[in-house]
N, C-alpha and C positions, 0 to 999 in steps of 0.2 A: 626332808627336803629332796630326797632321792626321787627321780622320775619326773620332776617338774619340767615343763617345757618353757622356752623363752616367753611365749605368750602369757603363760600363767604368772610369770614374774612381773608382768606389766600391769598388775591390778591397780597400782597407784598412778593416777593421771600425772603426766609429766609436769604440768604447771603447778601441781600440788606437792611435788617432791621437796625434800627439805635438806638433804645431807650433802655437804662438801667435805671430803676427807683430805687431810695433809698427812702423809706418812714419811717416816725416815727411819733408817737403820732397821729395815725389816725385809721380808720376802713375801710377795703377794702370790698366792697360788690358789688352785682349785682343789677342793677335797670333799668327797662325798656329796657332790652336787652343789657345793657352796663355794663362795669366794672368801678366802681367809687371808690374814696377814700373820706371819710368824715372827715373833721376837725371840731373841736368844738371851736367856737369863744365865746367871752364874750357876744355878743348880739344875734348871730345867728350861726347856723351850715352851713358849706359850702361844696358843693359837687364838686369834680374835676374829669374830665373824664380821663381814661387811654386808649390811642389808642392801644389796644392789637394786632391789625393786624400789627403794626410796632414796637412791643416790643419784646425783646429777654429775658430779665431778670428783675425780681422784687426782690429787697432786702428789707426785712421787719425788721426794727430796733426796738428800744425800744418803748414800749407803743402802739404796733400795734396788730390788730386782723384781721382775714379774714374769710369770710363766706364760707360755702360749695358751694353755688351757684357760688360765684366768682371764687373759685378754679376750678370748673367744666368748666366755660367759658375760663379761662386762659389755662387750659389743652387742651381744644378744639382748641385754637389758637396756641398751641405749646410754651407757655411762661413758662420758668423755674422760680420757686419761691424758694428763700433761706431766712432763718432766721439768723439774725446777731445781733451783739451788737450795741451800740451807735456809730454813725459816719460811719457805714458800716463795722466795723471790731471788733472782729473776727467773722467769721462764727461760729454758735453754734456747739458744739461737738469738741471744742478745735482746734487742728491743722488739723482736718480732713475736707474734702470737703463734705458738706451735702446739697443736693438739692432735692426739690420735683419735680421729673421729670414727665412731661406729660405721661400718659399711652396711647401708641399708638401701634397697631400691624401692621400699614400700612407703616412703614419705610422700606427703601430698604434693601436688603440682601447682595448685592455684596460687600459693603464696609466692613462690619464686617467679611464676609467670606474671603475677600482679606487680611484683617489685621491678621486674624487667620492663614492664609496660610503661612505667614512669621514669625509670632511672636514666634513660638515654635522652630525656628532655630536661634541659638545664633549669627551666623555670619550675618544673614539678619537683625536681631533685632539691632545689632550694626550698620549696614549700615544705617538703618532707623534713628537711633539716630544721626548719622553723617549728614544725609540729613537734619534733623530738625535744627541742629546747623548751617549748611551752609545757610539755609533759614533765620535763625535768623540774621546772618551777612548781608545777602542781604537786609533784611527789614530795618535794622539800617542804612546802607549806603544810601538806597533810601530815607528814611524819613529825616535824617539829611542833605541829599544833596539838599532837596528842601523846607523844612519847614522854612519859613522866620521868624516865631516867635522864633524858636530855634536859627537860625542864628543871630537874633538880640540880643540874650543872649550870643553869643559866642560859640555855638555848631555847628561845621562844620565837615562834613564827610571827607573832604580832609585835615584836620589838620594832621600834622606829627604824633602826638601821636595816633590819631584814626586810621590812615592808618596803622601805625606800629602794633597797637593792633589787628586790623582785620587780617592783614597778618599773624602775629604770631599765632593767634587763628586758622585760617584756616589751617596752617601747622600742628599744634598740633591735629586738628580734624582728618586729614588724617593719621597721624602717630599713633594715639591711637589704641592700640591693644585690649582694652576692655573698658567697660563703666566706670570703676573706673578711668582710665587715662583720659577719656573724661570729666568726672565730675571735675577732677583736672584742666584740661585746661579751663573749663567753669568758675571755681572759680577764676582762675588767670585773665581771661578776665574781669570778673565782677569787680575785684579789680581795674583794670586799668580804667574802666569806672567811678567807684566811685571817684577815684583820679582826673580824668579829670573834672568831674562835680563839685567837691569841689573847684578846682582851678578856674573854670570859674565863679562860683557864689560867690567865696570868703566866703564859708560857715564856714570855720574854722575846728576844729578837728571833725573827723567823723569816726565812726566804725559801720558797718552794724550789727544791732541787732534788731530782730523782737520784743523784749520785752522792748527796750529802749523807753524813753518818749520824746526825742528831736523831733522837728517838722519834720525834714527830714525823720527819721525812721518811724514816725507815718504816714506821707504821702505815703511813700513807701508801707507800709502795706495796706493802703486804696486803693491805685492804683492797687496793686497786686490782691486784692479781686475782684475788678471790672474786671480785666483781667481773673480771674478764672471763673467768671460768663459767659463771652463771650466764653471761651474755653469749658465750660460744655455744653453750648447751641449748639455749632458747633458739638461736639461729639454726643450729643443726636440725632440731626437731621440725622446724618450719621449712627446712630445705633451702635456705637462702645462703649463698656463698659469702664468705667474709670479705671478699674484695670489693663488693658493691656498696661502698660507703656513701653517705650523704653529707658528712662533715669533714672527715679527716683525710680526704684526698683519694682520688680514684686509683693512684698508682701505688699506694702503700698497702702492703700485705696485711690482712687482718684488720683493716681500718674500721670495718663495720662493727667489729667487736668493741672497739673503743667508743663508737657512737652509742651503742646500746648500753655499755657499762656506765657512760656518763649520765644516764637517766637517774641513777641511784647513788652515785659516789658522793655528791654534795650532801645528800640528806643523811647518810649513815656513816660512810668511811671517814669523811672529813672531820666531823665533830668527835667521832669515836677515837680517832688517832690522837687528838690533842687531850681529850679527857683521860685516855689510858696512859699517855705519856706523863701527864701531870700527876697521876696517881701511882706512877712507878711500876706499871704492870709489865710482865714479860711478853715475849712474842706470842707464845701459845695462848696466854690469857687474852691478848688483843684479838687473835684469830677467833677464839671462842665468842668474844663479844660481838664481832662482826657477823658471824654465822648465826648467832642467836637473834640479832636484829634483822638479818635477811629473812629468817623464818617468821619472826614476829610481824614484820611489815609486808610479807608475801612478795618479796622482791622478784622471784622467778615468775610468778603469775603476772606481776605488773609488766615485766619485760616482754613476756610472751604476748600479752594482750596488746601492748603498744605496737610491737612489730606486726602482729597479725592485722590490726586495723589499718596500719599504714600501708601494708602491702596490698590491701583490697580497696583503698580509697578511690583509685581510678580504674579498677579492674572491671571490665564489662561482665565477667563471669562471676562476680561477687555474690550472686544469689545462691551459689552452691556452698554448703558449709559441712565440713566433716566433723565438726565439734572438736573436742580435744583429740588431735590426730595421733596421739600416742597409743590409741587403741586400734589403729587401722591395720596392723600387720596380721 
């Protein structure tokens, strides 16, 4: 590994990367041209390698520290770093999304320019929000239609309840005259999915509450933060600031991260939280489940493609295409 340049570490296209790391009670450092994390054992310390060329996000939990040299290498490979509480939630700074973004001036310009070209026009911003919600429905139907693990737990895209919920939500998406109406439709759709998941897993009484301590709510929080990390990574690579949301409010910091994460949360995090809670899994096992499904269903690639296409929908310069822009440095 000695002598490798940052460019050589980017052989894996960003949209094809797989890894999200949650670390706790360790020290992240650079050693011999690699990024490692050090754990202290009773008899000896152990070093573990982090494959930064295939990593999108590192979440640093309780009892962690990181060296300046490690941050420099992570930034060179385009890895986002976030500080969080125990178990991966919450991200520090309360309900805000806070990331240490790699500093790069070599990202493309057409995507942020395309985003800005429509963002200041309310009708186009609303249409972009509707496009995102339709993509959200498409992804859920696709994942639930082919994932055998979910089907084995009773989650089917062609169940009457799900088909009805998707059809009703799509109709309300089209008829929404503003973002407030769209948010109301989204909330109603989410309630239908929660009800369906509770019935399929026989979870019992459930109310979605981010501050609740029951295991399903805790797992939903954890899975959502993992989705936020993927969304923040995709937005950073495309050069689009997190503040230019289409759904969650123009004045809320990090709101676009929530918009992008919503594309995949219903399809993977929601059913996974109830299934893992019913099966009595631990936090780490649930995280592993989510990350496995993110990779299996190519979540990062889906987010990346959705953002890219939306940013260029009304962009006059859309004829230019840099391909997967993570090769552009």
